[in-house]
N, C-alpha and C positions, 0 to 999 in steps of 0.2 A: 229342251235339249241343253245339256251341259256335260261335255265329255272332253277328255284329253285330245289334243290335236293329232298326235301321231296315230293312234288307232283309227280315228276318222279318216285320216289320209291313207292309211294302209288299205282300208275298205274301198276308198275312192280309186286308188291305183288298181286294185284287183278288178273292180267293176269296169274300168276303162281300158284295161289291157288290150292292145291290138286295135283300138279304135283310132280314127284319124281326126282328132279334134284340133283344128287349126290354131285355136287360141290356147291350147294346153299341150303344146309340143316343145320339146327341146331336143333337137337333132332327130334321132329315130325313136326317142322315148316320149311317152305321154307323161307329163308332170305339170304341176301347178307351180310356176315360178313364185307366185305370191306366198304359197305355203313355205317354201324354202326361205324366202325373205323374212317372214314373221318368225319362223322357228329358229333359223340359223343366225340372222342378223339382228332383227329388232329385239328378240328375246334376250340376246346377249347384253344389250344396253339396259333393258328393263330389269334383268336379274343380276346385273353387275354387283359384286360384293357378296353374293350368295353362292357358296361352292356347289358345283354341279351335283355332287353326291348327297347334298343336303336337301335337294328338291325332291318332291314326291315322284314315285315312278309313274310313267305314262302307261298305265295298265291297258291292255294285258301284256305289254312288252316289258321284260325285265331289263333289256339293254338300253332303254331310253328313259330319260327323265322329263318331267313336265316342263314345257316351255310356254305353252299357251293352251287355251281351251276353245272348244267350238260351242257357241251358245245359240246358233241359228244357221240357216242355210238360205241361199237365194240363187237365182239363175241369171247369167249374163252370157250372151253369145251362145245360148243353149248349153252352157256348161254349169253344172252344179258347183257352187262355191260356198265356202264357209264364212260365218261371221265369227271373228276371233275375239277372245277376251284374255287380256293380260292383267293379272291381279296380284297386288302386293299388300296384303292386310297389315303387315308390319309397318308399311309406310302410309297406310290409309289411302291407297291409290289404285284405280282400275281404268284401263283403256279398253273400249269395245270398238271394233273396226271391221270394215269390209272393203274389198276392192272389187270393182266391176270391169276391169281392164281399161277404164277411162280415168278414174279417180278413186280416192279413199274417202269414206265417211268415217268420222271418228267421234266417239263420245268419251268424255273424261268425267270420271266420278272420283271426287276427292273429299276426304273428311275435312280438310282445311282448305281455305280459298287458295287457288293457284295464283301466285304472285309473280310468276315468271314473266319477263318481258316478251310478249308474243306479238309485238308489232310486225306486220308483214303477213300475218295469218288473218283469215276472215273472222273477226271478233264480234260482228254485229249483223243484223239483217242487211240485205243487199240494198234496200231503198225504203223510202217513206211508205210506199204502198204496201210493202210487206210488213212493216211495223204496224200498220193499221189492221192487218189481218189478225194480229195477235195483241190486241190492246191490253190484255191481262196476262201476257206471257204465252209462250209456246204450249200448245196442247198436243200430246202424243197422238200418233196415228196420221199426222199430216206432214207434208214436206215444207221446207223453206229453203231459200237459196238453192244450193245444189245438194242439200241434205235430203236424200230420199229414203233412207233407212230401210232398204230392202233387207229382209230377214232379221232385223234388229228386234229384240224383245221390247215391248212398249216401255218398260221401266228404265230403259237406257236411251230413250229418244228425248233430246233436250233442245232448247233454244240456244242462242249464241252466248258466248262468254260474258258479254256486257249484261245479259239478263241474270246470270248466276255464275260466278267464278268457281263454284264447287261442282256444278253439274252443267256441262255445256257440250255442244256438238259443233262440228265444223267439217267442211269438205276441203281436202288438200289434194293437189293435182298429181303428185308423184310419190314414188318410194322415198326419194330424197327429202321431200317436204315432211313426210310422215316420220322418217328417221330423225330429222332435225327437231320436230315437235316433241317426240318422245325423249330425245337426248336432252333438250333444254329443261323440260319439266323434271326428268329424273335427276339431272345434275343439281337443280335447286332443291329438290325434295331430300336428296341424300345429305345435303349441307345441314339441313334442319335436325338430322338424327342426333 
């Protein structure tokens, strides 16, 4: 799976119209707050500096430009949810993430090592027992810490930052933490340009 977020969301909204999904409601409307956060807030940070009209159209809609892609799906609270991908080939950077109403799992793929000061984020395995589970590094298809990788393609499931600062995964607890992570890395990456 690899498609624009907006057409995926349009189909999701049509399929859930009139349902009573407690975890996907906003007032009287069914909606996924996380889609609006990724599309309207996080993508703004990620795409900063690229004019809206220079982004690819989010086919099949002419009125919408690409903000993110959907590269997988998973279920939480019986709700079908997307795995998002934000990619900037011009910066050699990609974020793949999912929210399950509790936390976000994020994988960062970068051509150059990420040198951003990420103190405060989980950058290593949680304990020595977990390090022993992966003596030669993380193997895709397994979980570690709070990284469960629901719906993630195997090629974007990684161990912690300390294992590889070009390809790493982490669990962050809130939209605020995810926004901060993306903002910090994007700020530093744009300085390099």
